[in-house]
VOBA-1610 file (N, C-alpha, C; in pm, whole numbers, padded with zeros to 5 digits, always signed):
BEGIN
Met+00083-00121+00000Met+00000+00000+00000Met+00086+00126+00000Ala+00191+00127+00085Ala+00278+00245+00092Ala+00348+00268-00041Asp+00394+00159-00105Asp+00462+00172-00234Asp+00367+00226-00340Gln+00243+00177-00338Gln+00145+00224-00436Gln+00113+00371-00417Leu+00100+00412-00291Leu+00072+00552-00260Leu+00186+00641-00306Asp+00310+00599-00279Asp+00425+00680-00318Asp+00433+00692-00470Glu+00403+00582-00540Glu+00406+00584-00686Glu+00300+00679-00741Leu+00179+00674-00684Leu+00071+00760-00731Leu+00100+00906-00701Ala+00153+00933-00583Ala+00187+01071-00548Ala+00298+01123-00639Ser+00392+01036-00677Ser+00499+01076-00768Ser+00443+01112-00904Ile+00341+01037-00948Ile+00275+01066-01076Ile+00209+01203-01070Ile+00142+01233-00958Ile+00078+01364-00941Ile+00182+01474-00949Ala+00294+01455-00881Ala+00399+01556-00880Ala+00457+01576-01019Glu+00481+01466-01090Glu+00537+01476-01225Glu+00440+01545-01320Lys+00312+01514-01308Lys+00212+01580-01392Lys+00207+01730-01362Ala+00225+01765-01235Ala+00225+01907-01198Ala+00338+01980-01270Leu+00455+01920-01270Leu+00569+01982-01336Leu+00546+01991-01487Gln+00492+01885-01546Gln+00466+01885-01689Gln+00367+01995-01727Arg+00263+02010-01646Arg+00160+02109-01678Arg+00209+02251-01659Met+00297+02272-01560Met+00353+02405-01541Met+00439+02445-01660Arg+00493+02344-01730Arg+00575+02374-01847Arg+00492+02381-01973Gly+00363+02350-01961Gly+00275+02352-02076Gly+00178+02467-02069Pro+00086+02477-02166Pro-00006+02592-02172Pro-00120+02587-02073Asp-00152+02469-02019Asp-00271+02458-01935Asp-00236+02387-01806Phe-00235+02463-01694Phe-00202+02399-01567Phe-00299+02438-01458Ala-00420+02477-01495Ala-00517+02526-01397Ala-00578+02415-01313Arg-00567+02288-01359Arg-00636+02182-01287Arg-00538+02084-01222Ile-00421+02132-01189Ile-00321+02047-01126Ile-00372+01991-00994Gly-00340+01866-00967Gly-00371+01808-00838Gly-00510+01750-00828Arg-00581+01730-00939Arg-00715+01673-00932Arg-00711+01524-00899Glu-00597+01457-00935Glu-00589+01314-00911Glu-00597+01282-00763Glu-00659+01174-00728Glu-00679+01139-00588Glu-00597+01016-00550Pro-00493+01029-00467Pro-00415+00915-00425Pro-00488+00833-00320Thr-00440+00711-00298Thr-00497+00624-00197Thr-00428+00650-00064Cys-00505+00661+00042Cys-00449+00687+00174Cys-00534+00613+00276Ser-00494+00618+00403Ser-00569+00547+00506Ser-00702+00612+00534Thr-00720+00736+00488Thr-00848+00804+00504Thr-00899+00845+00368Pro-01029+00851+00348Pro-01083+00885+00217Pro-01058+01030+00180Ala-01058+01056+00049Ala-01039+01192+00001Ala-01157+01277+00041Pro-01134+01401+00084Pro-01244+01488+00123Pro-01323+01534+00002Arg-01452+01556+00021Arg-01535+01606-00086Arg-01503+01753-00109Ala-01490+01790-00235Ala-01461+01929-00268Ala-01578+02018-00228Val-01544+02134-00176Val-01646+02231-00137Val-01648+02342-00241Thr-01763+02372-00295Thr-01775+02476-00395Thr-01789+02612-00327Pro-01698+02707-00355Pro-01709+02839-00293Pro-01833+02912-00338Ala-01882+02998-00252Ala-02001+03075-00286Ala-01971+03165-00405Glu-02069+03181-00492Glu-02047+03263-00610Glu-02067+03410-00580Thr-02149+03442-00482Thr-02174+03582-00448Thr-02165+03601-00299Pro-02117+03717-00253Pro-02107+03743-00109Pro-02244+03760-00046Lys-02252+03726+00081Lys-02377+03744+00155Lys-02391+03889+00197Glu-02507+03944+00175Glu-02529+04083+00215Glu-02559+04092+00364Cys-02537+04211+00418Cys-02567+04233+00559Cys-02716+04216+00585Asn-02749+04182+00708Asn-02889+04168+00744Asn-02957+04304+00763Thr-02875+04406+00784Thr-02930+04539+00808Thr-02994+04593+00681Glu-03116+04640+00689Glu-03186+04692+00572Glu-03113+04815+00519Gly-03095+04816+00387Gly-03028+04928+00323Gly-02878+04925+00340Cys-02820+04803+00364Cys-02676+04794+00388Cys-02593+04821+00263Ala-02646+04783+00146Ala-02567+04786+00024Ala-02496+04918-00004Pro-02561+05032+00013Pro-02492+05157-00022Pro-02389+05203+00081Cys-02385+05140+00198Cys-02303+05196+00306Cys-02155+05165+00287Glu-02070+05229+00367Glu-01925+05214+00357Glu-01878+05074+00393Glu-01951+05004+00479Glu-01907+04875+00529Glu-01954+04758+00443Tyr-02032+04783+00339Tyr-02091+04674+00262Tyr-01985+04584+00203Gln-01881+04644+00143Gln-01779+04564+00080Gln-01702+04481+00183Leu-01676+04538+00299Leu-01608+04466+00405Leu-01690+04347+00452Cys-01821+04366+00470Cys-01908+04256+00512Cys-01908+04145+00407Ser-01916+04183+00281Ser-01916+04086+00173Ser-01784+04010+00169Ala-01675+04082+00191Ala-01544+04019+00189Ala-01533+03915+00299Arg-01582+03947+00418Arg-01571+03853+00529Arg-01649+03725+00501Glu-01764+03737+00438Glu-01841+03617+00404Glu-01764+03528+00309Leu-01699+03588+00211Leu-01620+03509+00116Leu-01504+03440+00186Tyr-01434+03511+00273Tyr-01319+03453+00338Tyr-01357+03349+00443Gly-01480+03355+00490Gly-01528+03251+00580Gly-01534+03117+00511Ile-01551+03118+00379Ile-01552+02993+00303Ile-01411+02938+00293Gly-01313+03027+00284Gly-01175+02982+00285Gly-01111+02968+00149Thr-01185+02984+00040Thr-01125+02964-00090Thr-01154+03075-00189Ala-01262+03151-00170Ala-01299+03251-00270Ala-01198+03365-00271Arg-01189+03433-00386Arg-01089+03538-00402Arg-01155+03667-00446Leu-01109+03778-00389Leu-01159+03909-00429Leu-01065+03973-00530Ser-01118+04059-00612Ser-01035+04133-00706Ser-00953+04236-00633Pro-00824+04253-00671Pro-00743+04360-00611Pro-00804+04497-00631Leu-00892+04510-00730Leu-00956+04639-00754Leu-01046+04680-00638Ala-01080+04583-00552Ala-01165+04612-00437Ala-01089+04687-00328Leu-00957+04695-00338Leu-00875+04758-00235Leu-00867+04908-00260Arg-00968+04979-00209Arg-00971+05123-00228Arg-00881+05194-00128Thr-00874+05144-00005Thr-00788+05202+00099Thr-00718+05088+00171Ser-00622+05124+00257Ser-00549+05022+00333Ser-00641+04946+00426Arg-00750+05008+00473Arg-00845+04940+00562Arg-00914+04823+00492Asp-00923+04828+00359Asp-00987+04719+00285Asp-00905+04590+00291Leu-00782+04599+00338Leu-00698+04480+00352Leu-00732+04398+00476Ala-00804+04457+00571Ala-00828+04391+00699Ala-00885+04250+00688Pro-00990+04226+00605Pro-01046+04091+00600Pro-00958+03989+00530Tyr-00845+04032+00475Tyr-00748+03939+00418Tyr-00652+03885+00525Ile-00645+03951+00640Ile-00531+03932+00731Ile-00557+03832+00843Asp-00461+03739+00860Asp-00451+03656+00980Asp-00354+03729+01073His-00408+03793+01177His-00328+03871+01272His-00250+03773+01358Thr-00118+03779+01350Thr-00035+03667+01393Thr+00055+03699+01511Leu+00060+03604+01606Leu+00153+03612+01718Leu+00203+03470+01748Leu+00323+03440+01702Leu+00377+03304+01714Leu+00510+03297+01790Lys+00557+03411+01838Lys+00684+03410+01911Lys+00668+03331+02041Pro+00768+03253+02079Pro+00754+03165+02195Pro+00737+03238+02327Glu+00781+03363+02335Glu+00773+03437+02461Glu+00643+03514+02477Ala+00546+03491+02390Ala+00418+03561+02398Ala+00350+03536+02533Thr+00303+03642+02597Thr+00236+03632+02727Thr+00085+03644+02710Arg+00013+03624+02821Arg-00131+03638+02817Arg-00170+03781+02777Asp-00099+03878+02831Asp-00128+04017+02796Asp-00109+04041+02646Asp-00006+03980+02589Asp+00018+03994+02445Asp-00099+03937+02364Leu-00150+03823+02410Leu-00260+03758+02339Leu-00391+03838+02352Val-00412+03896+02468Val-00530+03981+02487Val-00523+04100+02392Lys-00405+04162+02383Lys-00387+04275+02291Lys-00411+04232+02147Leu-00360+04116+02110Leu-00378+04063+01975Leu-00526+04052+01940Cys-00603+03994+02031Cys-00746+03974+02007Cys-00822+04106+02006Asp-00783+04197+02093Asp-00847+04330+02095Asp-00824+04401+01961Glu-00703+04393+01909Glu-00672+04456+01781Glu-00750+04391+01667Ala-00762+04259+01672Ala-00837+04188+01567Ala-00983+04230+01565Arg-01042+04245+01683Arg-01181+04294+01692Arg-01192+04437+01638Lys-01101+04522+01680Lys-01107+04664+01646Lys-01097+04687+01496Tyr-01004+04617+01431Tyr-00976+04644+01290Tyr-01048+04548+01194Gly-01111+04445+01247Gly-01186+04353+01162Gly-01101+04256+01083Phe-00992+04206+01146Phe-00909+04108+01078Phe-00984+03975+01064Ala-00944+03895+00967Ala-01012+03768+00943Ala-00997+03674+01062Thr-00873+03663+01113Thr-00845+03568+01221Thr-00733+03621+01308Val-00709+03551+01419Val-00581+03559+01488Val-00515+03423+01476Cys-00385+03423+01450Cys-00310+03298+01429Cys-00208+03284+01542Val-00222+03177+01620Val-00139+03158+01739Val-00093+03012+01750Asn-00001+02988+01840Asn+00040+02851+01870Asn-00077+02775+01932Ser-00076+02644+01915Ser-00192+02564+01956Ser-00221+02574+02105Ser-00117+02596+02188Ser-00140+02607+02332Ser-00214+02736+02368Asn-00217+02831+02277Asn-00280+02961+02304Asn-00417+02976+02238Val-00457+02878+02158Val-00579+02896+02079Val-00704+02895+02167Gly-00702+02820+02277Gly-00817+02816+02366Gly-00848+02952+02425Leu-00745+03020+02475Leu-00762+03154+02531Leu-00814+03250+02425Cys-00753+03248+02307Cys-00795+03341+02202Cys-00938+03313+02157Ser-00974+03187+02151Ser-01111+03152+02112Ser-01212+03210+02211Arg-01179+03204+02340Arg-01269+03260+02442Arg-01273+03412+02432Leu-01158+03474+02410Leu-01153+03621+02401Leu-01230+03674+02280Leu-01242+03592+02177Leu-01305+03636+02052Leu-01451+03596+02041Gln-01504+03533+02144Gln-01645+03493+02140Gln-01734+03615+02116Gly-01832+03597+02028Gly-01923+03706+01997Gly-01875+03798+01887Ser-01755+03774+01836Ser-01702+03855+01726Ser-01700+03772+01598Ser-01668+03835+01487Ser-01657+03764+01359Ser-01516+03712+01335Val-01424+03733+01429Val-01285+03692+01414Val-01268+03546+01460Thr-01196+03469+01382Thr-01171+03328+01412Thr-01034+03310+01473Ala-01022+03219+01570Ala-00891+03181+01623Ala-00840+03061+01546Ile-00717+03069+01497Ile-00659+02956+01425Ile-00526+02916+01489Ala-00489+02790+01470Ala-00370+02735+01534Ala-00273+02680+01431Val-00144+02694+01460Val-00042+02629+01379Val-00014+02490+01436Val+00021+02398+01346Val+00044+02258+01384Val+00176+02211+01322Gly+00254+02137+01403Gly+00384+02091+01356Gly+00478+02208+01331Phe+00459+02313+01406Phe+00525+02442+01383Phe+00652+02455+01466Pro+00761+02511+01413Pro+00777+02563+01277Pro+00849+02469+01181Leu+00889+02348+01225Leu+00974+02264+01142Leu+00899+02168+01050Gly+00782+02120+01095Gly+00707+02024+01015Gly+00765+01885+01014Ala+00865+01861+01098Ala+00939+01735+01092Ala+00888+01630+01191Gly+00780+01660+01263Gly+00724+01562+01356Gly+00650+01451+01284Thr+00606+01354+01360Thr+00532+01243+01301Thr+00393+01288+01260Thr+00335+01215+01167Thr+00199+01245+01125Thr+00102+01230+01242Ser+00120+01127+01322Ser+00030+01106+01436Ser+00037+01221+01535Ala+00156+01280+01552Ala+00169+01395+01641Ala+00094+01516+01583Lys+00104+01536+01453Lys+00033+01646+01388Lys-00119+01626+01400Val-00162+01504+01381Val-00305+01473+01391Val-00356+01498+01532Phe-00279+01455+01633Phe-00319+01477+01771Phe-00326+01625+01803Glu-00224+01700+01761Glu-00222+01844+01788Glu-00340+01913+01718Thr-00372+01868+01598Thr-00485+01924+01524Thr-00615+01903+01600Arg-00638+01782+01645Arg-00762+01752+01717Arg-00771+01830+01848Glu-00659+01841+01919Glu-00659+01918+02043Glu-00686+02066+02018Ala-00627+02119+01911Ala-00647+02260+01879Ala-00793+02288+01845Ile-00855+02201+01769Ile-00995+02220+01732Ile-01085+02204+01854Arg-01053+02107+01938Arg-01129+02090+02063Arg-01122+02217+02147Ala-01008+02288+02141Ala-00990+02411+02219Ala-01055+02532+02154Gly-01101+02517+02029Gly-01171+02628+01965Gly-01113+02678+01835Ala-01011+02613+01782Ala-00951+02657+01655Ala-01051+02642+01542Gly-01064+02746+01461Gly-01153+02741+01345Gly-01082+02707+01217Glu-00949+02713+01218Glu-00866+02676+01104Glu-00735+02620+01157Ile-00666+02543+01072Ile-00537+02485+01107Ile-00435+02520+01000Asp-00318+02570+01043Asp-00206+02593+00953Asp-00097+02492+00987Met-00079+02393+00902Met+00020+02287+00928Met+00145+02307+00842Val+00258+02261+00894Val+00384+02272+00821Val+00411+02140+00748Ile+00443+02150+00620Ile+00473+02033+00539Ile+00603+01968+00590Asn+00621+01839+00565Asn+00746+01772+00599Asn+00847+01800+00487Ile+00930+01900+00510Ile+01021+01949+00406Ile+01124+01843+00367Gly+01176+01772+00465Gly+01277+01670+00436Gly+01223+01560+00347Gln+01101+01515+00375Gln+01041+01409+00294Gln+01010+01460+00152Leu+00972+01588+00141Leu+00949+01646+00009Leu+01078+01648-00072Lys+01186+01693-00010Lys+01314+01699-00080Lys+01368+01561-00115Ala+01332+01462-00034Ala+01373+01324-00062Ala+01284+01257-00167Arg+01184+01330-00214Arg+01089+01284-00315Arg+01001+01169-00265Asn+00980+01168-00136Asn+00886+01071-00078Asn+00746+01133-00082Tyr+00694+01149-00202Tyr+00572+01225-00223Tyr+00450+01159-00161Gly+00450+01026-00158Gly+00338+00957-00094Gly+00330+00990+00053Phe+00445+00997+00119Phe+00449+01033+00262Phe+00394+01174+00281Val+00442+01266+00198Val+00402+01406+00212Val+00251+01422+00191Glu+00199+01359+00086Glu+00056+01369+00057Glu-00028+01311+00170Cys+00012+01196+00220Cys-00065+01132+00327Cys-00053+01209+00458Asp+00062+01268+00485Asp+00082+01352+00604Asp-00018+01467+00604Ile-00034+01529+00487Ile-00130+01639+00475Ile-00273+01588+00487Arg-00302+01480+00415Arg-00439+01428+00413Arg-00486+01387+00552Glu-00399+01327+00632Glu-00438+01285+00767Glu-00475+01406+00853Val-00401+01516+00838Val-00434+01637+00913Val-00565+01697+00861Val-00583+01698+00729Val-00708+01748+00671Val-00827+01671+00726Gln-00814+01539+00735Gln-00924+01457+00785Gln-00948+01480+00935Ala-00838+01499+01010Ala-00851+01524+01154Ala-00917+01659+01181Ala-00894+01755+01092Ala-00949+01890+01110Ala-01092+01903+01059Lys-01133+01814+00974Lys-01262+01824+00906Lys-01376+01852+01003Pro-01463+01951+00975Pro-01476+02029+00852Pro-01399+02161+00851Lys-01309+02180+00947Lys-01231+02304+00951Lys-01126+02303+00840Pro-01102+02417+00776Pro-01004+02422+00667Pro-00860+02412+00716Val-00775+02356+00632Val-00633+02339+00662Val-00550+02414+00559Lys-00454+02493+00608Lys-00355+02557+00522Lys-00225+02479+00534Val-00158+02458+00423Val-00033+02383+00422Val+00083+02480+00400Ile+00169+02491+00501Ile+00284+02582+00495Ile+00399+02511+00423Leu+00446+02570+00313Leu+00548+02506+00230Leu+00690+02541+00270Glu+00710+02653+00335Glu+00843+02709+00362Glu+00917+02729+00229Thr+00861+02817+00147Thr+00908+02834+00010Thr+01054+02877+00000Gly+01105+02946+00101Gly+01244+02989+00098Gly+01343+02875+00101Ala+01297+02756+00140Ala+01385+02639+00146Ala+01367+02547+00026Leu+01280+02585-00069Leu+01245+02496-00179Leu+01289+02552-00314Thr+01314+02460-00407Thr+01337+02499-00545Thr+01202+02528-00612Arg+01205+02584-00731Arg+01081+02613-00802Arg+01001+02484-00825Asp+01069+02378-00870Asp+00999+02253-00894Asp+00940+02196-00766Glu+01012+02210-00655Glu+00960+02160-00527Glu+00837+02238-00483Lys+00834+02367-00510Lys+00715+02448-00478Lys+00595+02400-00558Val+00617+02373-00687Val+00509+02324-00773Val+00456+02190-00722Ile+00548+02100-00692Ile+00509+01967-00644Ile+00435+01977-00511Ala+00487+02058-00419Ala+00423+02071-00288Ala+00281+02125-00301Cys+00260+02223-00389Cys+00125+02276-00412Cys+00032+02169-00468Ala+00083+02092-00563Ala+00002+01986-00624Ala-00037+01880-00522Leu+00057+01842-00436Leu+00029+01740-00334Leu-00070+01793-00230Ala-00055+01919-00191Ala-00148+01979-00094Ala-00289+01983-00151Lys-00301+02020-00277Lys-00433+02025-00340Lys-00493+01885-00350Ala-00413+01788-00390Ala-00461+01651-00401Ala-00506+01595-00266Ala-00442+01640-00159Ala-00474+01591-00024Ala-00595+01660+00037Gly-00650+01759-00030Gly-00771+01825+00019Gly-00750+01950+00100Ala-00629+02008+00096Ala-00604+02131+00170Ala-00688+02245+00115Ala-00726+02338+00203Ala-00804+02455+00161Ala-00715+02567+00112Phe-00590+02570+00160Phe-00495+02674+00123Phe-00355+02614+00110Val-00272+02680+00031Val-00127+02663+00041Val-00071+02797+00091Lys+00035+02789+00168Lys+00088+02907+00239Lys+00238+02911+00222Thr+00294+03030+00209Thr+00436+03041+00177Thr+00529+02996+00288Ser+00517+03055+00406Ser+00625+03045+00504Ser+00576+03040+00648Thr+00664+02992+00735Thr+00637+02996+00878Thr+00669+03133+00936Gly+00761+03206+00870Gly+00813+03329+00926Gly+00936+03305+01011Phe+00972+03177+01031Phe+01089+03141+01111Phe+01196+03073+01027Gly+01171+03052+00899Gly+01265+02984+00811Gly+01336+03081+00720Pro+01406+03028+00619Pro+01477+03115+00524Pro+01380+03189+00433Gly+01402+03317+00415Gly+01318+03393+00324Gly+01177+03412+00376Gly+01090+03460+00288Gly+00951+03483+00323Gly+00869+03487+00197Ala+00754+03553+00204Ala+00665+03559+00088Ala+00721+03652-00018Thr+00709+03610-00145Thr+00741+03696-00259Thr+00623+03693-00355Ala+00608+03800-00431Ala+00500+03806-00529Ala+00517+03696-00634Glu+00642+03666-00667Glu+00668+03561-00767Glu+00620+03425-00718Asp+00646+03395-00592Asp+00600+03268-00536Asp+00448+03261-00528Ile+00386+03372-00491Ile+00240+03374-00483Ile+00179+03348-00621Ala+00233+03413-00724Ala+00182+03392-00860Ala+00202+03247-00904Leu+00317+03190-00870Leu+00343+03050-00904Leu+00244+02957-00834Met+00225+02977-00705Met+00134+02893-00628Met-00009+02905-00678Arg-00051+03028-00710Arg-00186+03046-00763Arg-00202+02974-00896Gly-00098+02978-00979Gly-00103+02909-01106Gly-00119+02759-01092Val-00058+02701-00989Val-00067+02557-00968Val-00204+02517-00914Val-00250+02585-00811Val-00372+02539-00742Val-00501+02588-00806Gly-00493+02687-00895Gly-00614+02740-00957Gly-00693+02826-00860Asp-00820+02846-00890Asp-00903+02936-00811Asp-00984+02868-00701Asp-00978+02734-00694Asp-01060+02665-00594Asp-00982+02630-00468Val-00857+02674-00457Val-00776+02658-00336Val-00718+02794-00304Gly-00714+02828-00175Gly-00662+02958-00134Gly-00511+02961-00136Val-00456+03082-00139Val-00312+03105-00130Val-00288+03210-00022Lys-00204+03175+00075Lys-00174+03266+00185Lys-00029+03310+00177Ala-00007+03441+00180Ala+00127+03500+00184Ala+00164+03529+00328Ser+00273+03472+00374Ser+00318+03499+00511Ser+00470+03500+00514Gly+00523+03578+00606Gly+00667+03593+00616Gly+00712+03721+00550Gly+00737+03824+00628Gly+00789+03949+00573Gly+00686+04044+00516Val+00556+04018+00537Val+00451+04109+00490Val+00430+04212+00601Arg+00488+04331+00584Arg+00493+04424+00696Arg+00441+04564+00665Thr+00411+04593+00540Thr+00361+04726+00504Thr+00239+04713+00414Thr+00169+04825+00398Thr+00053+04826+00308Thr+00095+04788+00167Ala+00209+04839+00123Ala+00258+04808-00012Ala+00289+04660-00026Asp+00351+04600+00076Asp+00377+04455+00074Asp+00247+04378+00056Ala+00149+04414+00137Ala+00022+04341+00136Ala-00049+04355+00002Gln-00053+04476-00053Gln-00119+04497-00181Gln-00050+04419-00293Lys+00082+04413-00286Lys+00158+04339-00387Lys+00121+04190-00384Met+00105+04135-00264Met+00070+03993-00251Met-00071+03965-00302Val-00165+04053-00272Val-00302+04035-00319Val-00307+04043-00470Glu-00235+04140-00526Glu-00233+04155-00671Glu-00171+04033-00739Ala-00079+03964-00671Ala-00015+03845-00728Ala-00103+03721-00717Gly-00209+03728-00633Gly-00300+03614-00624Gly-00329+03564-00484Ala-00274+03628-00381Ala-00302+03586-00243Ala-00442+03627-00201Asn-00511+03539-00130Asn-00640+03578-00073Asn-00641+03565+00079Arg-00524+03550+00137Arg-00506+03560+00282Arg-00362+03606+00306Leu-00343+03685+00410Leu-00213+03738+00445Leu-00184+03708+00592Gly-00068+03652+00621Gly-00027+03631+00759Gly+00070+03741+00799Ala+00039+03813+00906Ala+00122+03928+00944Ala+00111+03956+01092Ser+00224+03996+01151Ser+00222+04048+01288Ser+00214+04200+01285Ala+00247+04259+01170Ala+00240+04405+01154Ala+00106+04446+01097Ser+00001+04374+01131Ser-00131+04394+01072Ser-00184+04536+01093Val-00168+04589+01213Val-00219+04723+01242Val-00149+04826+01155Ala-00018+04811+01139Ala+00057+04903+01053Ala+00011+04892+00908Ile-00023+04772+00865Ile-00067+04751+00727Ile-00198+04825+00699Val-00293+04816+00792Val-00425+04876+00766Val-00432+05024+00803Thr-00335+05073+00879Thr-00335+05216+00914Thr-00232+05295+00834Gly-00139+05223+00768Gly-00036+05291+00691Gly+00078+05344+00775Leu+00081+05306+00904Leu+00189+05350+00993Leu+00310+05260+00978Gln+00425+05307+01027Gln+00545+05225+01024Gln+00531+05109+01122Pro+00564+04985+01080Pro+00555+04873+01173Pro+00661+04882+01282Val+00628+04827+01399Val+00724+04821+01508Val+00827+04715+01476Ala+00938+04715+01548Ala+01044+04615+01524Ala+00988+04476+01543Ala+01027+04385+01454Ala+00977+04248+01457Ala+01036+04173+01574Gly+00958+04080+01629Gly+01008+03991+01733Gly+01059+03864+01669Ala+01040+03748+01738Ala+01085+03623+01682Ala+01006+03593+01556Gly+01078+03548+01454Gly+01014+03519+01326Gly+01005+03645+01242Lys+00959+03628+01117Lys+00959+03737+01021Lys+00818+03778+00981Tyr+00716+03748+01060Tyr+00579+03785+01024Tyr+00560+03936+01022
//
């Protein structure tokens, strides 16, 4: 079974590379490998945003923001960059992030307060902190999400699955997992695909983002990783942990969007610290942004000095 899975995953990866070199690569990763858990059913994103319940909402200033939040709640739909009239329009794209190991309770309270105030999509924290953030955000439209296998991705699949289940039990609405970079580089594609799929199944129905750590990968490895993540049922592919080499680039975002098409999200994270950075990523194809400088991005102010990691 393991040999068959690895062979099938290798075929998926090879087809991804072939299609990226050809004229049509929008449907990469449709093939379904065999794994210990069944492939998840594809979810069709909403075609139109949900309008506010308030009568006469459409003409108001907040209408576009409300519509944007509904789309991002699905996890895959994408807005046109033309919708970004001001820096504040970036708020529903942003996962407001605090992943430094020395984060205190006061830091987390501040994070959640800022997310409520500015209308960020989520707060992204370590799994041990997601329970607190989930409680702090009750009654708001902001979701608490947890990272899994962070920041190396080198743990066992069973450990990632356990952490995923614990994070969701504590209130996580989304999971950001780190791919097994060593296995990807060793071309053990069956392992990588099944590692992702097991986490996707453990998180179900919550969406899973797969962190590729693009700064450590070649172009071909980025293509293969995106194809495997899509085949495994991930809702998003994501550039970086913010703790590894490099960070998000517009070139990588465009490449990732080209591989996964429009039915999987793309998250830019790592080094997104200004309004200009954020707009560049959205224009390249990102529909979620991971940032610790979120307030600076939406207000246009200079970001404060970064702590641990490059978010």
